[in-house]
N, C-alpha and C positions, 0 to 999 in steps of 0.2 A: 114243942119245937116250932110249930107253925106260928105261935104267938111271937116268938123272938124274931122270926123272919119277917113277920108283918111290921114289927116295931122298927127293925133295921131298914126295911123298905120305906116306911113312912119318914124316918129320919133322913134317908138318902134323898127322897123327894123334896123335903123341906129345905135341905142344904143346897141342892142343885137347881131347883126350879123356881125358887123364890125370886122376886124381882126388885128387892129393895136396895141392893147394894151396887148396882151397875152405874157407871159413869159418875162416880162420886167426885172425881177430880175435874171433869170437863175437859174441853179441847184446849183451853188456855190456862196459863199459869202466870200469876203476878210475880214479877221480879222487882225487888227493891233496888233503887239506884241512888247512890250517894256520891259526893265528891268533896274534895278539899282544894280550893274553897267551894262553898255551896253556891247554888244558882247557875250552874253550868248546864247547857242544853245537851242531852244525850239522845242520840238518834239510833234507832234499830234498823237492821237491814230490811225490815218490813215497811219502813216509811214512818212508823210511829215514833214519837219523841216526847220527852218530858224534861222539866227542869229539876235539878237536884235540890233537896231530897225529893224523890218521887218514885213512881213505879211504872212499869210497862207490862201490859198483858201480851204475852207471846205464846204462839202455838207450841204445844208440848212435843209434837212429833218431828221436830227438826232442830238443828243447831241454829243459833242466831249470833250475829256480830253486832256489838254495840260500839258506837263511836262518840267520843266526847272531844270537843275542841275548846281550848282556852288559850288566849293570847298567841295565836298562830301555832299552837301545838295541838296535834290530834293524836289521841290514844284510842286504841281499840281493844276490846276484850270479847272473848268468845264464851257464849253460854251453850253448853252441850246438853243434848237430850240422851236419855237412857231409860231402860225399862224400870218402871216404878215397882219395887218389890212388894208394895201393899196390894198389888193386883192379886197376888196369890191368896192373901188373907181374905180379901173381899170375895174371891171366888169360893173359898171354903166356908166362910161364915157370913152368908147373906146374899151375895150376888149370884153365885152359881156360874157354871161355865157359859150359860146362855148370855148373861149380861157381860161376862168377861170377854166374850167374843165381840160384843158391841163395843166394849172399851178398846179392844185392839183395832177393830175396823175404823172406829171413829177417831183414833189418835189420842185418846185420853189415858192410855195405859203407860205412857211415858211421863217422866218428870225432868225438869230442867235443873242443871247444876252449874254453877252455884245459884242459889235463889236470892242472893244479895251480891251486887256488884259495886265496887268502890273505885273511883278514879281519883288519883292523887297528883295534883299539879304543883306541889310545893317544891322549893329548891332542894330539900333533902331527897325527895323522891326522884328528881331529875338526875342528881348525882349518882344515885344507886342504879338507875336504869340506863345511863349513857353507855353506848356501845364503843368499843375501841375504835380509834381513828381509821384503821384499815378496812373496816366493814362499811360497805356502801348501804345506806338505809333503803334506797330504792330496790336494791337487789334482795334484801331481807324481806321487804314487803312483797316483792314478786314471788319469792319462794313460799311465803305464808299463804298467798292467794292461790298458788298452784296446789299446795297441800290441802287447803280448804276445798277446792274444787274436786280433788280426788276423794276426799271424805264424803262429799255429797253425792257421788256416783253410786247408784244402787242397782 
């Protein structure tokens, strides 16, 4: 009986105290950015920008807004953060709770969704996304900004 307890204790120590699995994702995640037509500059709320097709490295632990402008049209898309479910697997099989704690504290336990963002400025896209004439675009933008501010309050 003491042999089984010793084996179980050894396995527990190996699974929970090893240091090889922590912070596998890092604090930043690469988000692919494309557009139609290509070559459009896309700016993130962080100040970083790229030309499409390209990519942006964004912090995993917060939401981000991406802006693309083409021919006096600006479109924005939100990339949301959420808990990366692989954190639990890394905790059980290699990282242990100690490294998972570092992942949570360092902000690398989250992932950004979607990991690919596409901006479409073609005529077909404009026809699909036009709002009815009675909706004021500035009012909609103000409501979206207020909602984004509320989401960021923690």
